[in-house]
N, C-alpha and C positions, 0 to 999 in steps of 0.2 A: 547789777542791772535791775532796774525796777520796771515792771510792766503792769498794765491794768486790764488786759484782755488777752485772748489766745493769739490773735494776729499780732498784737504788739509784743507779746512774749517771743514769737517767732522772729520778728524783725530785730528786737533788742538783743536776744541771745546770739543770733547769727552775726549781727553787727559787732558785738563784743568780740566774738571769735575772729572776725575779719580784721579788726583794728589792733587786736592784741593776741596774735596766734600763740597758742600754747599757754596762755595765762589762766589763772584760776578764775572761775566764774561763780560768784555768789549771787543767787537769784532771789529777788523780792517780788511778791505779788501785792499790788495795791488793793486793799480791801474795798469792794464796791459791787455794784450790780452785775458787772461783767467779769468778775474774777473767774478765771478759767477753772474747770473741773480737772480731776486727775486724768480722765479720759481725753479731754481736749489737749492737755499738755503732752500726753503720750502720743497723740496723733500728730502733733507738730514734729516730734522726733528730736528735739533739742534738749539735752540734759544739762543741769547745773551741778557744780560741786556741792552746793548747799542751797536750800530753798526754804523760804518762810513767807507767810502772809502777814502784812503789816498795814498800819494806818500811815498817813503822811507824817504824823508826829513821831511815830516809831521809826520810820525810815530816816528822818533827819537826825534823830537821836543816835541811830546806829552809824550813820555817816559821820557824825561828829565824834563818836567814840572809837570806832574801828579804823584801821589804817587801810585805805584803798588808794590805788593809783588813778583809776578812772571810774567815773560813774556814768552809766548809760541810762538816760531817762526815756523810756519808751512808753509814753502815756499821751492821753489827749492833751490838747494845748493848755486848758485851764489847770490841769494837774501839774504840768511842767512849770507853769508860772508860779503856782503856789509853792512848789517844792524849791524852786530857785530862791524865793524869798525866805522859805524856811531854812534852807541850807545856809544862806547868807547870814541869817541870825545865829544859827548853830555854830558856824565857824568863826564868826566875829572877825576881828582884825588879824587872826592868825595868818602868818605868811605862807605856811605850807598847807595845801589842800589838794584834793583830787581834781583832775581834769573832768569837766562836765560836758557830756555829749548828748545830743538829742537829734530828732529828725522825724520823718513821716514814714508810715508803714507801707505806703504804696502810692497810687496815682493821687495827685493833689488837684482836685477839680472843683472844690468849693471852699469858701471861707479862707481864701488864700491870705489876705492881709490880717484877718483876725488870728488865724492859727499861727502865722509867722511871728507876729508881735508878741503873742503869748509865749513863744519859745525863745524870744530874744533874751539874752543874758547868759545863755550857755556858752561855754568856751568854743564849742564846735556845733554848728547846725548843719547836719548832713543833707545834701541834696542828691536825690537818686538818679539824676541825669543832668546833662548840660542844659537842657531846657529848663529844668527846675532851678538850677543854680543861677541862671540869668534872671529868672522871675524873682527869686528870693532876694537877690542883691538889689533889684530895682525897687522892691517893696521897702526894704530897709533904708535905702537911699532916699526914697520919697518921703519917709517919715522922719528923716534926719537922724536915723539910728545907725551906729557903726555896723558895717556889713562884713568885717574881716572874718567873722566866725563861719560864714557860709563856705562849705567845702564840698566839692563835687565828688561823688562816688557812684554807686549803682545799688540796685536792690540786692540785699545780701543773699537772697534765696534763689537767684537765677542759677541755672546749671542743668545737669542731666545730659544724656546722650542726644545728639542731634537727630532729628527725624529723618528717616531714610526711605519713607514710603510705606504703603500698606503692607502688612505682613501676610504671608500665605498661610500661616498657621492659626489665624484667628479671624473673627469677623471684623469688617471695617467698623471702627468705633468712633461714635460721635459723643462728645461730652458737653453737656450744658452746665457751665459753672454758675450756680445760683448764688445770689447775694442776700443777706438778711434784710436789707431795707431798700433795695433797688430792684424793681419798683416797690413801693410800699403799700399800694392799694390791693385789696383782695382780687378785684376783677382783673387787673393787669397781671398779677401773679398767676391766677388761674389760666389766663390766656396763654402765657408763656409755657406753662406746664402742658396745656392741651396741644400746643404746637409741637412741642418735643414728642409727645405721644403720637401725634399725627405723622410726624417725620418717620417715626419707627414703623407705623403701619404702611406708609408709602414705600418704605425700603425694608422689607422683611429680612433681607440678608444682612442688614446692619444691626449693630448693637448700639442703643442709645442709653447713655448713663446720665443721670441727673445728680451732679456732685453737690452735696450739701455740706455746709460748714458746721452745723451743730444739730444735736438731737433735741426733741421737745423738752423744755425745761432748762436747757443750757442757753447762755447768752454769749454773744461775741461782742465786737466793738459796737455794733448797732443793734437796736431792739428789733426783733422779728415778731411782728404781731400776727402774721399769717404764714405759719410754717408750711413748707411744701408737703411735708408728710401728711398733714391734715387735708390739704387740698387734693392730694393724690387719692386719699381714701374716699373722697366725695366725687371724683372724676367719673362722669357717666361712662360706663363700660370698663372703668378701671384702666390701669396701664397695660399695654400689650406685652406679650411674653418677652419681646426683645427690648423692653424699656424698663429700667429699674432705678431706684434710689441707691446711691452709694455714699460712703464716708471715706475717711482715710487721708493720708498725706497727699497733697496735690502733686508733688513731684512723682510719686509712684503711680498716680492715676494718669499723668501725662506720658508715662513710659509706654502706655498702650493706646494712646489717643491718635486718631487720624484727622480729626476735625474738632477744634475747640470752639464752642459757641457761648457767648455771654452778652450781657448788656453793657457792663463797664468794669468787670472784675479785674483786679491786678493779675489774676491768672492769665489774662490775655497777654501780658508782657512776658510771663514765664513761658507761655506757648510760643510766642514769636521768637524768643531767645533760642528755642530749640528748632526753629524753622518749621513748626507744625502749622498747617493751614488754620487760620484764626478768623472767626467771624464775630463782629460787634453788631448786634442787632439794631435795626432802625424801625422795627415794627411799631414801637410806641413813640416814635419821633426821635429826633436828635435834639436833646434838650439838656440844659444845665442840671436840673434836678436828678436826671438819670446818670449824669456823668459821662455819657457816651460822646458828648461834644469834644471831650479830650482827644478822641481818636479821629477828629477831622484831619484829613490829609494822610491818614495811615494806609488807605487802600483797603481797610478791613470792614468798612460799613456795608452791611448787607441785610436783607430781610429773610425770614423763614421761607417765603415763597421762592426766593432765588436759590436758597439752599436745597429746598425740595426738588427744584429743577436741575440740580447738579452743579451749581456754581461754586467755585472755590476762590475766595479772595486772595489777591496777591499783594503783600505788603510793600509799601514804599520804603526803600532802603535808607533814604535820607531821613525820613521821619523816625524810623526805628533807631538810627544812630543817635539822634538827638534825645531820644527817650532812654538811653542807657542800655538798650537791647543790643547785644553784640554776638550774633551767630557766627561772626568771623573769627572768634577766639580772643579778641582783645580784652575780654572781660577779666582775664587773669591779672591785669594791672589796674582795674577800676578802683581799688582801694589803696593804691600806693600813696596818693596825696593825703588821704585821711590818716593812714598809719604814720606818715612823716609828721603831720601836724600834731597829732596826739603825742607822739614820742618827743617832739620838740618841747611841747608845753609841760609834759611830765618830767622832763629833765631839768627844768628851771628850778632854782632854789626857792623861788617865791612866785606866786601868781596874784594878780590884783583881785580885790573883792569882786564877787559877782555883781553885775550892774545891769539888771533888766531895764528895758525901755519903759515899762510901766512902773510908776512909783506913786506914792501918795500925792505927789505934786503934779505929775503928768496925767493921771487918770483917777482922780479922787472919787468920781462917781461910778467907777467900774471895778477897780482893783479890789476894794475891800470885800465885795460880794464874791469875787473869784476866790480869794484867799479863804474866806469863811467857809465856802463849800467844801474845802479840804481840811478844815480844822485849824486855820491860822488867822491871827489878827493882822491888821495893816502893817505891823512891824515884823511880821514873819514869826511871831511867837505862837506856840500852841495855845489855842483857846482853852479857857478853864474847862476841865473835865476831858480834854482831848489830848493831854500830854501822854507820852509813852508810859505805860505802867512800870512800876519799879520791879527790880529783879526778884524781890521777895514775894511777888504775887502768888497766892496759894493756888494749888492745883484745882480746888473746888471753884474758886472765883474765876479762874481762867476757863474751866470747862463750862461754867454757867454763861460767861460772856460769849464763848464760841457758840453755844446752843442758841442763845438769843439772836446772835448775828445770823446764823444759818436759817432760823425761823423767819426773820425779817426779810432775808433775801428771797426765800421761797414765796413769801406773801407778795413781795414786789413783782416777782416773775409771774405769779398767778394773776395778779391784777393787770399786768401789761398784756398777757397773752389771752386771757379769758374775759375778765370783767370789762376792761376798757373797750374792746370791740363791741360788746353787747350794748354798753351805754351809748356808743356812737350810733349804732343801728337804731336804738330807741329814739335818739335825737333826730333821726332822719324821717321818722314816721309823720 
């Protein structure tokens, strides 16, 4: 399984376990700006039998050299497309090859056509709900691309004990599930933080937790230019005693949650799956850039003012069923179709060559740049200087390369979180 961020590691590793229970899991981390840290991997709580960090060329070389039955590509769309072409080149016309599986880590609310067509070519494209499966097939059909790869399942990390009401042994707990880039503006993020703090002040008997995805300096799937940690340090009056920042595994946080509040985080689906009261905020509008438009019809749209007044949203059961949320217990069979399809493909003596929708003929002005970004030429060959290093690479050379990579990543993160916001503010003067 190959992943390029902490959230995609979580989805990819758990998906691999769902479709091949009991199988060995070799984990690969795609080297880049969002490569997860040791702490982030530990927080996800999913371990692999082996783990290494690789470039795209190193991964395709390993996939061509080692014997795998299934490859799960849990990466951003462009990376998936580049790897599909790289793998097609690495495998050539060989009849025996692994089954290639890909999909999305959560709610798909933007770049639907772009992301789907970049994932086209995998043997199995997983859809996390009936709603997504219908949309995915419609996009492929509309582009004239085969849609047989689309397979309905569910988010692999749904689970946990159903919510049974407030506990007598602890304070009523409200959790605000923060997101790295939604909203992305400093003012909007400061507003949401201030409202969470205000809710805590209005309800001193409650505990308000602000659940964060990463610590300063770490990156997730999206760039976080205005970390809540820094905003909290500048909040007038600070956070009240019953409001604090927390980290950790979302499932463990939900174990003691009485109300989940978010803008559009996939955590809302985890919460709904457990029948925990779930609020999707409308304070900043219901808008596509925020992703909360995905929850239209859910019954969960609400404002902080309404939550302050005591309102608890009631989800629409028809909407939750179409989203793959199954508090009724049917989730146990959500991956049956995916397991059957993967097992059927893996049992075949030969599979056809990978055939992505995008080729040098269908997208000559788009595909080469996508492939080059991940170190491949238009034929899927590693670009000069990007090929996997030989097995005889010296320890000194490897250590030097790793040190330079870590320094470059640190400089990039410093630029994103510190330099870029300053430049933008200067430009507004």
